[in-house]
C-alpha positions in Angstrom: 30.8 28.1 63.5 32.5 31.5 62.9 29.2 33.3 62.9 28.3 31.9 66.3 31.7 32.9 67.7 31.4 36.5 66.3 27.8 36.7 67.6 28.9 35.5 71.1 31.9 38.0 71.1 29.7 40.9 70.1 27.1 39.9 72.7 29.7 39.7 75.5 31.2 43.1 74.5 27.7 44.7 74.6 27.1 43.2 78.0 30.5 44.0 79.5 30.7 47.2 81.5 32.8 49.9 79.8 36.1 50.8 81.2 35.8 54.0 83.1 38.9 55.5 81.5 37.5 54.8 78.0 34.1 56.2 78.9 35.7 59.4 80.3 37.7 59.9 77.1 34.7 59.5 74.7 32.1 61.4 76.6 34.2 64.5 77.5 35.2 67.0 74.9 37.1 70.2 75.5 34.6 73.0 76.3 35.6 75.0 73.3 35.0 72.2 70.8 31.7 71.3 72.4 30.2 74.8 72.1 31.6 75.0 68.6 29.8 71.8 67.5 26.6 72.7 69.1 26.5 76.1 67.4 27.1 74.5 64.0 24.5 71.7 64.6 21.8 74.1 65.7 22.2 76.5 62.8 22.2 73.8 60.1 19.3 71.8 61.3 15.8 72.8 60.3 12.8 71.6 62.2 10.7 70.4 59.2 11.1 70.5 55.4 9.3 73.6 53.8 6.9 71.4 51.7 5.3 70.2 55.0 3.8 73.7 55.5 1.6 73.3 52.4 -1.6 71.4 52.2 -2.1 68.8 49.5 -4.6 69.4 46.7 -5.1 67.0 43.9 -5.5 68.3 40.3 -6.1 66.5 37.1 -3.9 67.7 34.3 -3.6 66.9 30.6 -0.6 64.9 29.4 0.7 67.9 27.5 0.5 70.1 30.6 2.4 67.5 32.7 5.1 67.2 30.0 5.4 71.0 29.6 5.4 71.5 33.4 8.2 69.0 33.9 10.3 70.7 31.1 9.7 74.1 32.6 10.7 72.9 36.0 14.0 71.5 34.7 14.6 74.8 32.7 14.0 76.9 35.8 16.3 74.7 37.9 19.1 74.8 35.5 18.8 78.7 35.2 18.7 79.6 38.9 21.6 81.3 40.4 21.3 79.9 44.0 20.7 76.3 44.6 19.4 76.6 48.2 15.8 75.7 47.5 14.6 72.9 45.2 12.2 74.0 42.4 9.6 71.3 41.7 6.5 71.0 39.6 4.5 71.8 42.7 6.5 75.1 43.1 5.4 76.2 39.7 1.8 75.1 40.2 1.6 77.2 43.4 2.9 80.2 41.4 0.4 79.6 38.6 -2.4 79.5 41.2 -1.1 82.8 42.8 -0.9 84.4 39.4 -4.5 83.5 38.6 -5.8 84.6 42.0 -3.8 87.9 42.2 -3.6 89.1 38.5 -6.5 87.5 36.6 -9.3 87.0 39.2 -11.5 89.7 37.7 -10.9 88.5 34.1 -12.5 85.1 34.5 -15.8 84.9 32.7 -17.5 81.7 31.4 -19.5 78.7 32.1 -17.0 76.0 31.3 -13.2 75.5 31.0 -13.0 76.5 27.4 -14.9 79.7 28.0 -12.8 80.5 31.1 -9.7 79.9 29.0 -10.9 82.2 26.3 -11.7 84.9 28.8 -8.0 84.8 29.9 -6.8 84.9 26.3 -5.4 81.4 26.4 -5.5 78.9 23.5 -4.8 75.3 23.6 
C-alpha cells in the first residue's frame, strides 16, 4: 500500500507544472558564476580517452612475457613522478614496437623467431 502511495505521489509531482518562482530560482545563476562554471567544465572535459586513438592489434605472448610485462607495468607506474596518464601493458607494448622499428629494424636477420631473437642479441 505504501509503495502505491509513493508511486502515485511521485507521478503527480512529475506531472504537476513547476511553480514559476521555483523554476526562475533554479534556472538562473548569477552571470559571474555561470561563466566561471562553464570555463572549468570546458577545460576539464576531454572529447575521448587517449586509447581510442589507437588501433587494436592482437598478439600472442608467452606466459612468462605476460607475467614480466605486468610486473614491469606496476614498477613503472609506482616510479612515475606525475600520475596524469595511466601506464598499461599496452603502453609498454607500443614502446617495445617503437623500439624495434626505430632502433633495431636493420639488425633483424633470420628465418624464424629464434633466429630473429639471436640477431637482436636476445636470449630466452
